[in-house]
C-alpha positions in Angstrom: -84.7 -23.4 18.4 -86.1 -25.6 21.1 -85.0 -28.5 23.3 -85.8 -31.1 20.7 -83.6 -29.4 18.2 -80.7 -29.3 20.6 -81.2 -32.9 21.6 -81.4 -34.1 18.0 -78.1 -32.2 17.2 -76.4 -33.9 20.1 -77.6 -37.3 19.1 -76.3 -36.8 15.6 -73.0 -35.6 17.1 -72.6 -38.8 19.1 -73.6 -40.9 16.2 -70.7 -39.4 14.2 -68.2 -40.0 17.1 -69.4 -43.6 17.6 -69.8 -44.7 13.9 -68.0 -48.0 13.6 -66.4 -47.6 10.2 -65.2 -45.0 7.7 -68.2 -45.0 5.4 -70.8 -44.7 8.2 -68.6 -42.2 10.0 -68.4 -39.9 6.9 -72.2 -40.1 6.5 -72.8 -39.3 10.1 -70.4 -36.3 10.0 -72.3 -35.0 7.0 -75.6 -35.4 8.8 -74.3 -33.7 12.0 -72.2 -30.8 10.6 -72.6 -28.2 8.0 -70.2 -28.5 5.0 -67.8 -26.0 6.6 -68.5 -27.0 10.2 -65.6 -27.0 12.7 -64.4 -28.8 15.8 -61.9 -27.2 18.2 -60.5 -28.6 21.4 -57.1 -28.6 23.1 -55.9 -31.4 20.7 -57.6 -30.5 17.4 -58.7 -27.6 15.3 -60.4 -28.8 12.1 -62.9 -27.6 9.6 -65.0 -29.4 6.9 -66.4 -32.9 6.6 -63.1 -34.6 5.5 -61.1 -33.1 8.3 -63.8 -33.8 10.9 -64.0 -37.4 9.8 -60.2 -37.7 10.1 -60.1 -36.2 13.6 -62.9 -38.5 14.8 -61.1 -41.5 13.2 -57.8 -40.6 14.9 -59.6 -40.4 18.3 -61.3 -43.8 17.8 -57.9 -45.3 16.7 -56.3 -43.9 19.9 -59.0 -45.5 22.1 -60.1 -48.8 20.5 -63.0 -50.5 22.3 -64.3 -47.2 23.6 -67.5 -45.2 22.8 -68.4 -41.6 23.6 -71.4 -41.4 25.9 -73.6 -38.3 26.5 -73.9 -37.5 30.2 -76.3 -35.1 31.9 -78.8 -32.9 30.1 -78.4 -30.8 27.0 -78.7 -27.1 27.9 -79.4 -24.7 25.1 -80.5 -21.2 24.1 -80.8 -19.4 20.8 -78.5 -21.3 18.4 -76.1 -22.7 21.0 -76.1 -25.8 23.3 -73.8 -27.4 25.8 -73.5 -30.9 27.1 -71.0 -33.3 28.8 -69.6 -36.6 27.7 -67.5 -39.6 28.9 -65.3 -41.8 26.8 -66.3 -45.3 28.1 -64.7 -48.7 27.6 -67.1 -51.2 26.1 -65.2 -54.0 27.9 -65.3 -52.8 31.5 -67.1 -49.5 31.7 -64.0 -47.5 32.8 -63.8 -43.9 31.5 -60.3 -42.6 30.8 -61.6 -39.2 29.5 -64.5 -36.8 29.9 -65.3 -33.4 28.7 -67.9 -30.8 27.8 -68.7 -29.2 24.5 -70.5 -26.1 23.3 -72.1 -26.3 19.8 -73.4 -23.6 17.6 -76.2 -24.7 15.2 -77.3 -23.6 11.8 -81.0 -23.0 11.0 -81.3 -26.6 9.8 -80.1 -27.9 13.1 -76.7 -29.1 11.9 -73.6 -28.1 13.8 -71.6 -25.0 12.6 -69.0 -25.3 15.3 -68.0 -27.3 18.4 -65.8 -25.8 21.1 -64.6 -28.8 23.2 -63.1 -28.9 26.7 -61.3 -31.9 28.2 -62.3 -32.2 31.8 -60.4 -35.5 32.4 -57.6 -36.9 30.3 -55.5 -40.1 30.6 -52.3 -39.6 32.6 -53.3 -36.3 34.1 -52.7 -35.9 37.7 
């Protein structure tokens, strides 16, 4: 795999997280993850397109008016890549949360698994 494969996977990942409605979100999840793909962070541990879509929907409902923005560079080797992100208010640009994720990719470039880390969360001191 090369840098363009990692970058394309991350772009599809953010397209899923930022999809504006249920139908486009489900399509974006299917484009980004394998059928049995998973997502694990301190708040979620889900597998499969339906559960992934539900987890993303729940996060979007918790933070209306926010989008996930990729920050920094994508770093990858073999079938894994890592990157950072901010959750950004579309109204004022504030960012209540940020994190970093490590993804494992299938041969077709879709995500097999995401291991997420929350680097900044609302209300944390």
